[in-house]
DRENSEFI-352911 format. One line per field, with one value per atom (N, C-alpha, C, O, CB): atom name; residue number from 1; residue in one letter; x, y, z. Coordinates in steps of 0.1 Angstrom, whole numbers, always signed. Glycine has a CB too. Layout:
atom c(CA:...)
nr c(NUM:...)
rest c(A:...)
east c(X:...)
north c(Y:...)
up c(Z:...)
end
This chain:
atom c(N:CA:C:O:CB:N:CA:C:O:CB:N:CA:C:O:CB:N:CA:C:O:CB:N:CA:C:O:CB:N:CA:C:O:CB:N:CA:C:O:CB:N:CA:C:O:CB:N:CA:C:O:CB:N:CA:C:O:CB:N:CA:C:O:CB:N:CA:C:O:CB:N:CA:C:O:CB:N:CA:C:O:CB:N:CA:C:O:CB:N:CA:C:O:CB:N:CA:C:O:CB:N:CA:C:O:CB:N:CA:C:O:CB:N:CA:C:O:CB:N:CA:C:O:CB:N:CA:C:O:CB:N:CA:C:O:CB:N:CA:C:O:CB:N:CA:C:O:CB:N:CA:C:O:CB:N:CA:C:O:CB:N:CA:C:O:CB:N:CA:C:O:CB:N:CA:C:O:CB:N:CA:C:O:CB:N:CA:C:O:CB:N:CA:C:O:CB:N:CA:C:O:CB:N:CA:C:O:CB:N:CA:C:O:CB:N:CA:C:O:CB:N:CA:C:O:CB:N:CA:C:O:CB:N:CA:C:O:CB:N:CA:C:O:CB:N:CA:C:O:CB:N:CA:C:O:CB:N:CA:C:O:CB:N:CA:C:O:CB:N:CA:C:O:CB:N:CA:C:O:CB:N:CA:C:O:CB:N:CA:C:O:CB:N:CA:C:O:CB:N:CA:C:O:CB:N:CA:C:O:CB:N:CA:C:O:CB:N:CA:C:O:CB:N:CA:C:O:CB:N:CA:C:O:CB:N:CA:C:O:CB:N:CA:C:O:CB:N:CA:C:O:CB:N:CA:C:O:CB:N:CA:C:O:CB:N:CA:C:O:CB:N:CA:C:O:CB:N:CA:C:O:CB:N:CA:C:O:CB:N:CA:C:O:CB:N:CA:C:O:CB:N:CA:C:O:CB:N:CA:C:O:CB:N:CA:C:O:CB:N:CA:C:O:CB:N:CA:C:O:CB:N:CA:C:O:CB:N:CA:C:O:CB:N:CA:C:O:CB:N:CA:C:O:CB:N:CA:C:O:CB:N:CA:C:O:CB:N:CA:C:O:CB:N:CA:C:O:CB:N:CA:C:O:CB:N:CA:C:O:CB:N:CA:C:O:CB:N:CA:C:O:CB:N:CA:C:O:CB:N:CA:C:O:CB:N:CA:C:O:CB:N:CA:C:O:CB:N:CA:C:O:CB:N:CA:C:O:CB)
nr c(1:1:1:1:1:2:2:2:2:2:3:3:3:3:3:4:4:4:4:4:5:5:5:5:5:6:6:6:6:6:7:7:7:7:7:8:8:8:8:8:9:9:9:9:9:10:10:10:10:10:11:11:11:11:11:12:12:12:12:12:13:13:13:13:13:14:14:14:14:14:15:15:15:15:15:16:16:16:16:16:17:17:17:17:17:18:18:18:18:18:19:19:19:19:19:20:20:20:20:20:21:21:21:21:21:22:22:22:22:22:23:23:23:23:23:24:24:24:24:24:25:25:25:25:25:26:26:26:26:26:27:27:27:27:27:28:28:28:28:28:29:29:29:29:29:30:30:30:30:30:31:31:31:31:31:32:32:32:32:32:33:33:33:33:33:34:34:34:34:34:35:35:35:35:35:36:36:36:36:36:37:37:37:37:37:38:38:38:38:38:39:39:39:39:39:40:40:40:40:40:41:41:41:41:41:42:42:42:42:42:43:43:43:43:43:44:44:44:44:44:45:45:45:45:45:46:46:46:46:46:47:47:47:47:47:48:48:48:48:48:49:49:49:49:49:50:50:50:50:50:51:51:51:51:51:52:52:52:52:52:53:53:53:53:53:54:54:54:54:54:55:55:55:55:55:56:56:56:56:56:57:57:57:57:57:58:58:58:58:58:59:59:59:59:59:60:60:60:60:60:61:61:61:61:61:62:62:62:62:62:63:63:63:63:63:64:64:64:64:64:65:65:65:65:65:66:66:66:66:66:67:67:67:67:67:68:68:68:68:68:69:69:69:69:69:70:70:70:70:70:71:71:71:71:71:72:72:72:72:72:73:73:73:73:73:74:74:74:74:74:75:75:75:75:75:76:76:76:76:76:77:77:77:77:77:78:78:78:78:78:79:79:79:79:79:80:80:80:80:80:81:81:81:81:81:82:82:82:82:82:83:83:83:83:83:84:84:84:84:84:85:85:85:85:85:86:86:86:86:86:87:87:87:87:87:88:88:88:88:88:89:89:89:89:89:90:90:90:90:90)
rest c(X:X:X:X:X:X:X:X:X:X:X:X:X:X:X:X:X:X:X:X:X:X:X:X:X:X:X:X:X:X:X:X:X:X:X:X:X:X:X:X:X:X:X:X:X:X:X:X:X:X:X:X:X:X:X:X:X:X:X:X:X:X:X:X:X:X:X:X:X:X:X:X:X:X:X:X:X:X:X:X:X:X:X:X:X:X:X:X:X:X:X:X:X:X:X:X:X:X:X:X:X:X:X:X:X:X:X:X:X:X:X:X:X:X:X:X:X:X:X:X:X:X:X:X:X:X:X:X:X:X:X:X:X:X:X:X:X:X:X:X:X:X:X:X:X:X:X:X:X:X:X:X:X:X:X:X:X:X:X:X:X:X:X:X:X:X:X:X:X:X:X:X:X:X:X:X:X:X:X:X:X:X:X:X:X:X:X:X:X:X:X:X:X:X:X:X:X:X:X:X:X:X:X:X:X:X:X:X:X:X:X:X:X:X:X:X:X:X:X:X:X:X:X:X:X:X:X:X:X:X:X:X:X:X:X:X:X:X:X:X:X:X:X:X:X:X:X:X:X:X:X:X:X:X:X:X:X:X:X:X:X:X:X:X:X:X:X:X:X:X:X:X:X:X:X:X:X:X:X:X:X:X:X:X:X:X:X:X:X:X:X:X:X:X:X:X:X:X:X:X:X:X:X:X:X:X:X:X:X:X:X:X:X:X:X:X:X:X:X:X:X:X:X:X:X:X:X:X:X:X:X:X:X:X:X:X:X:X:X:X:X:X:X:X:X:X:X:X:X:X:X:X:X:X:X:X:X:X:X:X:X:X:X:X:X:X:X:X:X:X:X:X:X:X:X:X:X:X:X:X:X:X:X:X:X:X:X:X:X:X:X:X:X:X:X:X:X:X:X:X:X:X:X:X:X:X:X:X:X:X:X:X:X:X:X:X:X:X:X:X:X:X:X:X:X:X:X:X:X:X:X:X:X:X:X:X:X:X:X:X:X:X:X:X:X:X:X:X:X:X)
east c(+166:+155:+148:+157:+163:+135:+131:+129:+125:+114:+133:+125:+112:+105:+127:+108:+93:+82:+84:+94:+76:+69:+69:+72:+52:+65:+67:+54:+45:+74:+51:+43:+41:+51:+46:+28:+21:+15:+11:+9:+16:+6:-1:+6:+10:-11:-20:-27:-26:-32:-33:-33:-43:-40:-23:-58:-68:-78:-80:-77:-83:-96:-112:-114:-93:-118:-131:-144:-147:-134:-149:-158:-170:-173:-156:-180:-197:-197:-189:-209:-211:-216:-232:-237:-224:-235:-249:-242:-246:-259:-233:-227:-215:-214:-224:-207:-199:-185:-173:-206:-188:-179:-165:-167:-188:-154:-141:-135:-134:-128:-134:-131:-117:-113:-138:-105:-92:-85:-82:-86:-80:-78:-65:-59:-90:-62:-46:-48:-56:-35:-42:-45:-35:-28:-59:-32:-23:-31:-25:-13:-45:-52:-66:-78:-57:-55:-68:-84:-95:-61:-81:-98:-107:-119:-103:-99:-102:-112:-124:-90:-101:-106:-123:-133:-93:-119:-128:-145:-155:-123:-143:-154:-160:-170:-147:-151:-158:-164:-174:-149:-159:-169:-180:-191:-160:-177:-192:-202:-214:-193:-196:-202:-208:-214:-192:-203:-208:-205:-213:-227:-191:-187:-173:-164:-187:-175:-166:-178:-188:-155:-172:-184:-183:-192:-187:-168:-169:-175:-178:-157:-178:-181:-194:-197:-177:-203:-217:-224:-228:-223:-226:-234:-230:-236:-234:-222:-218:-220:-217:-203:-226:-229:-238:-248:-235:-235:-228:-213:-212:-237:-199:-188:-186:-193:-179:-174:-165:-150:-148:-171:-137:-128:-119:-118:-119:-113:-115:-98:-93:-125:-91:-74:-70:-77:-66:-61:-50:-36:-33:-53:-28:-13:-10:-14:-5:+5:+14:+18:+16:+25:+26:+40:+48:+41:+38:+58:+61:+67:+77:+77:+65:+71:+53:+44:+87:+52:+42:+41:+34:+38:+54:+58:+54:+47:+75:+56:+56:+40:+34:+63:+37:+17:+14:+15:+7:+12:+4:+10:+2:+6:+26:+28:+19:+14:+46:+18:+13:-3:-9:+17:-10:-22:-24:-30:-23:-18:-18:-18:-25:-6:-6:-4:-20:-25:+12:-27:-42:-50:-59:-47:-47:-61:-56:-63:-64:-43:-43:-38:-41:-30:-34:-26:-38:-40:-11:-47:-57:-52:-59:-64:-39:-33:-26:-19:-20:-26:-17:-28:-26:-11:-40:-53:-57:-62:-66:-57:-61:-54:-60:-63:-38:-32:-37:-41:-19:-37:-39:-52:-52:-42:-66:-74:-70:-73:-85:-62:-61:-48:-43:-60:-44:-37:-50:-49:-22:-62:-64:-77:-82:-62:-80:-91:-99:-107:-102:-99:-108:-121:-133:-112:-115:-127:-126:-118:-124:-143:-149:-151:-155:-134)
north c(-138:-144:-129:-122:-160:-127:-114:-124:-135:-104:-116:-121:-121:-111:-115:-133:-135:-121:-117:-148:-119:-107:-105:-114:-109:-94:-97:-100:-97:-87:-105:-110:-100:-96:-124:-95:-86:-97:-108:-73:-89:-95:-86:-77:-104:-87:-75:-73:-84:-75:-65:-63:-55:-48:-61:-55:-47:-46:-55:-57:-29:-32:-27:-17:-19:-37:-35:-27:-35:-49:-21:-14:-17:-18:-3:-21:-25:-14:-5:-33:-15:+2:+2:+12:+2:-9:-9:-4:+7:-25:-9:-11:-5:-3:-24:-2:+4:-7:-4:+15:-15:-26:-31:-31:-37:-33:-30:-47:-53:-16:-51:-63:-63:-52:-68:-72:-72:-83:-93:-68:-82:-96:-92:-81:-102:-106:-106:-115:-123:-119:-113:-121:-116:-106:-118:-128:-123:-117:-109:-136:-120:-114:-106:-107:-129:-99:-86:-85:-85:-70:-83:-82:-93:-93:-76:-106:-117:-117:-119:-124:-115:-116:-105:-109:-114:-93:-88:-88:-83:-81:-97:-102:-116:-118:-110:-119:-131:-126:-132:-140:-116:-110:-103:-102:-99:-96:-94:-104:-102:-85:-112:-121:-135:-145:-124:-131:-137:-152:-160:-136:-156:-165:-164:-172:-168:-154:-154:-154:-147:-140:-165:-165:-156:-156:-176:-145:-138:-124:-117:-137:-119:-116:-111:-99:-119:-124:-125:-113:-105:-134:-112:-105:-85:-77:-112:-84:-72:-62:-51:-75:-71:-68:-57:-56:-79:-49:-45:-39:-36:-34:-38:-35:-23:-15:-42:-23:-12:-15:-18:+6:-13:-13:+1:+9:-26:+2:+18:+18:+29:+22:+7:+9:-6:-16:+17:-5:-16:-10:+2:-19:-20:-20:-37:-49:-19:-25:-39:-43:-36:-39:-57:-66:-70:-76:-79:-70:-82:-94:-101:-76:-94:-107:-111:-103:-103:-130:-129:-124:-119:-141:-131:-131:-118:-120:-131:-107:-91:-90:-84:-80:-95:-94:-98:-91:-111:-110:-120:-116:-116:-138:-111:-104:-89:-88:-100:-80:-70:-76:-72:-66:-84:-90:-88:-82:-104:-96:-101:-93:-96:-109:-80:-70:-62:-58:-59:-58:-56:-57:-50:-60:-71:-80:-83:-88:-101:-80:-86:-74:-75:-102:-67:-51:-41:-38:-47:-36:-26:-11:-3:-25:-9:+3:+2:+12:+5:-6:-9:-4:+1:-26:-6:-10:+8:+15:-29:+13:+24:+34:+45:+23:+35:+42:+41:+51:+41:+32:+31:+40:+50:+13:+35:+46:+58:+64:+47:+66:+80:+87:+98:+83:+77:+81:+79:+88:+72:+71:+70:+82:+86:+58:+85:+100:+87:+81:+112:+82:+76:+66:+67:+86:+56:+49:+38:+29:+47:+43:+30:+37:+30:+14)
up c(-158:-150:-138:-133:-140:-136:-128:-114:-113:-136:-104:-90:-88:-91:-80:-82:-79:-71:-60:-69:-78:-71:-51:-43:-77:-50:-36:-30:-37:-29:-20:-16:-4:+3:-14:-1:+10:+19:+15:+4:+36:+43:+51:+57:+50:+52:+57:+72:+77:+48:+80:+90:+85:+75:+98:+93:+85:+100:+109:+68:+97:+110:+102:+95:+127:+105:+100:+108:+116:+97:+109:+115:+109:+97:+115:+121:+118:+117:+121:+127:+108:+102:+116:+120:+75:+118:+127:+139:+144:+131:+144:+159:+165:+177:+160:+156:+158:+164:+165:+166:+164:+168:+160:+148:+166:+162:+154:+154:+165:+164:+143:+140:+139:+135:+129:+140:+137:+131:+138:+147:+116:+108:+103:+104:+95:+97:+93:+74:+73:+109:+66:+54:+46:+47:+47:+37:+27:+13:+5:+24:+11:-1:+10:+14:-14:+9:+14:+7:+12:+9:-11:-13:-13:-11:-27:-15:-14:+1:+1:-15:+14:+23:+29:+35:+29:+23:+24:+17:+21:+23:+5:-2:+13:+20:-21:+12:+26:+35:+40:+35:+39:+52:+46:+52:+62:+33:+28:+24:+22:+17:+24:+17:+27:+23:+6:+38:+54:+54:+58:+58:+49:+51:+61:+59:+40:+71:+82:+94:+95:+82:+102:+113:+123:+131:+119:+124:+133:+127:+136:+141:+117:+113:+108:+106:+112:+107:+103:+104:+95:+110:+122:+128:+127:+134:+142:+121:+122:+106:+103:+127:+100:+87:+88:+96:+81:+79:+70:+79:+91:+61:+67:+72:+69:+64:+70:+71:+63:+70:+81:+65:+53:+63:+62:+52:+63:+76:+82:+81:+83:+101:+79:+78:+77:+79:+91:+74:+69:+70:+68:+53:+72:+71:+60:+59:+92:+53:+45:+52:+62:+36:+55:+58:+49:+41:+63:+46:+36:+50:+47:+20:+57:+64:+69:+71:+80:+71:+78:+94:+102:+76:+92:+109:+114:+124:+112:+111:+114:+116:+125:+100:+107:+100:+115:+125:+83:+116:+126:+139:+148:+124:+140:+157:+159:+170:+160:+152:+147:+150:+161:+132:+142:+149:+164:+173:+147:+162:+175:+191:+201:+175:+188:+199:+197:+208:+196:+186:+183:+188:+192:+175:+191:+196:+214:+223:+184:+215:+235:+241:+253:+242:+239:+240:+236:+225:+227:+248:+247:+243:+237:+260:+247:+247:+229:+226:+262:+220:+210:+199:+188:+209:+204:+195:+201:+192:+201:+209:+214:+210:+212:+227:+204:+201:+186:+182:+206:+179:+163:+164:+157:+156:+174:+169:+169:+159:+176:+178:+179:+168:+170:+196:+159:+148:+138:+129:+146:+135:+128:+129:+119:+125:+138:+140:+148:+140:+122:+161:+168:+163:+165:+175:+156:+144:+151:+151:+126:+162:+173:+189:+198:+175)
end
């Protein structure tokens, strides 16, 4: 019997191509969630369209992923350091 496949959780950053706003999100299905954003099914990003995925991180723990999302959203220094690391995306 083989073990169950690893389930990953993703923290991701989207950038509006229109006004360079950054959106931070967390999901267990990155591909599906990006489609939802692009199809205007996510209220928070409807007015940001068009958007592009500029960064993501994968976590094996849901708790760790949501904690990282929270830190990026609530602590400016965490997002500032990440932007520097990925080339000032915003």
